[in-house]
N, C-alpha and C positions, 0 to 999 in steps of 0.2 A: 497675574489677573485670573479670577475665577470665572469658567465658562458656565452657562445655563444648559440644561439638559436638551435644549433644542438646538444647540451650535454644536454640542458634542455629538448629535446624532448625525447632523450634517458633516462633520469632518471625518466620522467613519464610515459613512456611505460613501463619501470622496475616496477615502483609504481604499477600500473595497474595490470600487472602479479601478483606481491605480493597479492595484495588486493583479486583477483580472485581466485590463486590457494592455497596460504596460508592463508589467512582469509576467504576464501570463502564466500565472499559478492556478494548480488545479482548485475545482471548487471545494475539496477534502482540506487542501493545506489553508485556503481563504478562510474558512470557518476555523480550524486552528488557530491561524492567527487573531481572528476576531473574539474569540472564546478568551484565550489569552488577555488582551488588550481590554476586555470589558471585566475581567477579575481585576486588574490594575485600577481601572477606573472607580470601581467598587470599593477597592481598599481605599483610594484616595476620600470617596465620600465627599464628592464636591469641594476638597481642596485643591488649590491651586496647583497646576503641575508644573513642577519647579525642579533643579537640581535636586537640593535637600530632600523634597519628599520621594522623589525616584530613587535615589540612591539608598533612600531608608527602605523601600519594597524591594530593591533588587538583594540588599545586604540579607534581608530577611529571607528571601527566594534562595539563597545560598544554604541555609542552614536547614530548609523544608525537607523531607525524606522522599524527594523526588531522584527518579533516575537522573544520571548525568546528560543525558541525552535530552529528556525534557525540559530539565533546567537551560540547556541551550537554545533548544527550541522557543522557551516563554521570553528569553532575554532575547534573542533576534527578533521575536514579534513585537516586543516593546520599542527596543531601538527604532525599527523600522517606522513604527508608527510615530514616534517622536521626531524622526529625521525629517518625516514626511509634515508633521504637523507645524516643525519649525519653519520648514521650507514655504509652508501655505500661511506662514505669520498667525498661525492659530494661538500658538504660545509663543514666549519670549525665548530667544536663542540661549542655550546651555550647552556645557560639554558633557556629553554622555559618558561615563567612563566603562572601562571593560571589565567584566567579570571572566575569572579563569576558571576552567572545568576541566575536570580530568577526563581524558579519552576512554571512553567505555570500550572494556575488552570483551563484552558480553558477547560469546558467539551464538549463531541462529541455531534453532533447534531445528534439528535434520531428521527424518524418517529412514528407515532402512527401505531398500526397494521392494522386499517382500511385503511390508506395511503398507506402501502406497497400493500395491496390488489388491490387498484385502480391503482398503477402503473401495478402490473402484467395483471391485467384483460383489461387494456386499448387495450392490442393486443389479437389477437386469430390466428386459425392454417390454415386461408385460403390461406394464400401463404408463400414462405420460408421466406420471410424478417421478416413479421410480426410473424411466428411461432417461428423464432430465437431470436427477442426480448424478447418475453414472457417468453422463455425458460431462455434466459440471465438474466433478472432481476429476475425470479423464482430461478435461479440457484444463483445467488451472495446473495440472502437473505437466501434460504434456508442451504446455507452451508458455509455462513460467509465467502466467499473466498475473497482473492485482487484481484484486476485487472489484475497485472501481472500473477497469477495463473490461472484466468481465459481464458487469452488470450494463454497461454501456453499448455493448457489441449489438450489431445488428446483422440480419439476415445478408445485407448486402455487403458487409466486410468480409464473408467467407466466400473463397473460390473452391469449389470442391473439385474442378477441373483440373485446375493449375495446384489444386492441394496447398493453399496459404490461407492466411486470415491475417487482416489488416488489425493492427491493435492502436489505440489512441491512449497515450502514456501520459504523465505529467508533462504539464505547459503546452498540453495538444499538440506534443510530439507522435507522430506515426512511425510505426515499424511494421514490417512483413515479418511474419513467423512462420515456418513450414507446418503443415499438419500431418502428424504421424499415423504411419499404415493402420495403428489401432483406433486411435481417437478417430481416424477417417470412418471405420466401421460403426462405431459408438455415433457419432455425428449423422450419419447417413440414417440410421436405425431411428434416431430421435426426429429427425426433421419427417421422416415418414409418418409417425405418429403426430407430429405437431402439425404437419400439413394436411393432415387428414380429418383435422377437427375444425369445424365450419364454425365454432363460436371463437376464434382466436383471428383476430384483426391485427395485433400489434405488430409491428416490424422487428422488436427484439428478438434476439435468438433466445435467451433463455426469460422463461416468464414464471411469475408467482402461481399457485395453484388456483388463482381467481382469471389469468390470464392477462394480469396487469404485467408492467416492466418489475422484473425482479429487484429488490433491494438489498444493500450489503448486509443487514442483519440476519436476513436470512440465509444467506451462504454461509455467515458464522454459525448459525444455528445448526444448518446441514453437516458443516466440519466437523463440529464439536459432538453432535450426536452420534454421527457415523463412527468416530473413532473411540466414542464410549462402548458403541454396540458390538464392534470387531475386535474390544480388547486391547486395545493400545493404551498403556497406563499412563504416558506422557500428556501432557496438554499439547493439542493439534489445533490450529488455528488456519485460516485460508493461506495464510503468508509462509507456514510451513511447508506446503507444498511447493510455492517459489523456491524457497530456501532448498527444498530438497532437490528440484530439478537441477538446480545450479551447481550443486556439490557433485550428485550423480554425474552430470556432463564431464565435470572438471576428473572426477576420479576414473570415468570413461576417456580420458585423454584429450577433452576438447581443450583448445587454447583460451587463455582468459578475454582476449579481445573479441573471440566470437561470443562468449557466454555474455560479456558485456553488452554487445549488440543484441543478444536473444532477450534480454532482460530490460532492455531500454534504459540503461545507466548512462546519465550524460558523462560520468567519468569513471575510469578504469579504477580508481582509487575505492570506490563505492564497492565493485567486484571482488576487491581482494581479499576481502572478509572471508569469502568463501574459500581461499587459498589455506589458509589457516585450519579450516575444518579438514581439507583434504590431506593435509601434512599430518595431521593426526590420525587420519584413516592410513596413510601410507606407514608412517610409523608402526601403528599396531599391527597392519598386514605383514611389516618387514622382521616384527618382532616373534611373529607366530609361525612364519614360513620360511626366513631365510637360515641357512646351516649356520653362518657365521654372526647370527644377530646377537 
């Protein structure tokens, strides 16, 4: 049976609550799910949600020029929604077939330590924005945090005496990350400027130029603009700093489980991609330096 728009909006609203309250997914993940599902519903154009129409859409998906990871996410979004809709009696029961996707072998982009230093040292503490910028870049690299974690960070999450920060990751999972000595210096200088400004009332640590909560796009612009200004030719994103931090720790001798905890990965298998990066690094170092290479 074909559902009207009001019924569809209601089931989507219920599904969103299910993802948030029962599955404890992050707001960004939920938005990705809903975006994928809305594209699926737009494709159906009020046609019945059934086995034939769903398979038609998913088969077309497998031919689209998306990355394998994107295809996996879209398939997962739609499958989760359909299972929920069937259980809720919104649509008739039917078996959802599985699509097979290739495993992505794409390795994360990683900066050299010297390139990270260039990004950080491009700014200074002579003004609020410059101080904020140097501290943001240092913070992202030193803690390996995600953009969402950075933007949602509050002053109360930082303990400058014990030198640690409390980060809230995916699924509202919290982890404690140490504040390095160099980051501590930048944080203290930034907070001194921040606290001396009577216009600032927000409890969030990093703020926009108008002293509001910082959004993700502003961080993306900051990292991209700074990388161009310091002459880094490769594309640099906020997540590049997270990848770089993990890779540099492994190259420095840190064990995989510790890096897993540092990044807030629920499974060590997610962290293992960085071992491939460090393996390439070690092979190159061996070839260049070992007498019997």
